C-alpha positions as CSV (number, residue, x, y, z in Angstrom):
1,X,101.5,99.2,92.1
2,X,100.7,100.2,88.8
3,X,103.8,100.6,86.2
4,X,102.5,104.0,84.9
5,X,102.9,105.6,88.1
6,X,106.5,104.1,88.3
7,X,107.6,105.2,84.6
8,X,110.0,108.1,84.8
9,X,110.3,107.7,88.5
10,X,113.9,107.5,90.6
11,X,114.6,104.7,92.2
12,X,114.8,105.3,96.2
13,X,112.6,108.2,95.4
14,X,109.3,108.2,98.0
15,X,106.5,106.3,96.5
16,X,104.4,109.9,96.9
17,X,106.8,112.1,96.2
18,X,105.4,114.3,93.7
19,X,108.4,115.4,92.5
20,X,110.3,112.0,91.9
21,X,111.5,112.6,88.7
22,X,114.6,113.5,86.9
23,X,116.5,116.7,88.6
24,X,118.8,118.8,86.4
25,X,122.4,118.3,86.1
26,X,122.2,114.5,87.6
27,X,122.9,111.6,84.9
28,X,120.5,108.5,85.1
29,X,120.8,104.5,83.9
30,X,117.5,103.3,82.7
31,X,116.7,100.3,85.0
32,X,115.1,97.3,82.8
33,X,113.3,94.2,83.2
34,X,112.3,92.5,86.8
35,X,110.4,94.8,90.0
36,X,112.6,97.5,89.4
37,X,111.7,98.0,85.6
38,X,111.1,101.1,83.9
39,X,112.5,103.4,86.9
40,X,115.7,105.7,86.9
41,X,118.8,104.8,89.2
42,X,120.9,107.9,89.6
43,X,124.2,107.6,88.9
44,X,125.8,111.3,89.2
45,X,128.9,111.3,90.5
46,X,129.8,107.4,90.0
47,X,133.3,106.2,88.8
48,X,134.0,104.5,85.7
49,X,134.9,100.9,87.5
50,X,131.3,101.6,89.8
51,X,129.5,102.4,86.4
52,X,130.8,99.5,84.8
53,X,129.7,97.0,88.1
54,X,126.6,95.1,89.2
55,X,124.9,97.1,91.5
56,X,122.4,95.3,94.3
57,X,119.3,97.3,95.4
58,X,117.0,97.0,98.2
59,X,113.5,96.4,96.9
60,X,110.5,95.0,99.0
61,X,109.1,94.1,95.2
62,X,110.8,91.4,94.1
63,X,111.1,87.6,94.6
64,X,112.5,87.9,98.0
65,X,109.9,89.9,99.2
66,X,111.0,92.6,102.1
67,X,114.5,92.7,103.0
68,X,115.2,91.1,99.1
69,X,117.5,92.9,96.9
70,X,117.2,93.0,92.8
71,X,120.7,92.6,91.1
72,X,121.0,95.1,88.0
73,X,124.4,95.6,85.5
74,X,125.2,98.0,82.5
75,X,124.0,96.8,79.2
76,X,127.9,95.9,77.1
77,X,126.7,98.4,74.2
78,X,124.5,100.7,76.2
79,X,125.7,101.8,79.8
80,X,122.4,103.8,80.0
81,X,120.7,100.5,80.7
82,X,120.6,98.7,83.7
83,X,119.5,94.9,82.8
84,X,118.1,93.0,85.1
85,X,120.4,89.9,86.7
86,X,117.9,88.3,89.3
87,X,117.1,88.6,92.8
88,X,118.6,87.8,96.4
89,X,117.3,87.9,99.8
């Protein structure tokens, strides 16, 4: 997929949704590196503990293909950025 299409898009939004961007009143973390690089993760309503933990995001475009998950976790001094930790089956 062309990375220009993915930039500024929210993880989980339908790929052909013309309004897949930011929603007013929502909070986002940027996914950095890995298969979901540049997508935004909606963290609205997440507790401090949830924001401090790694997340496993289902994706078909990672190293494990369909059914795989990409692991991301908050950057130590920039918690609004989640760095890629690796892919899991």
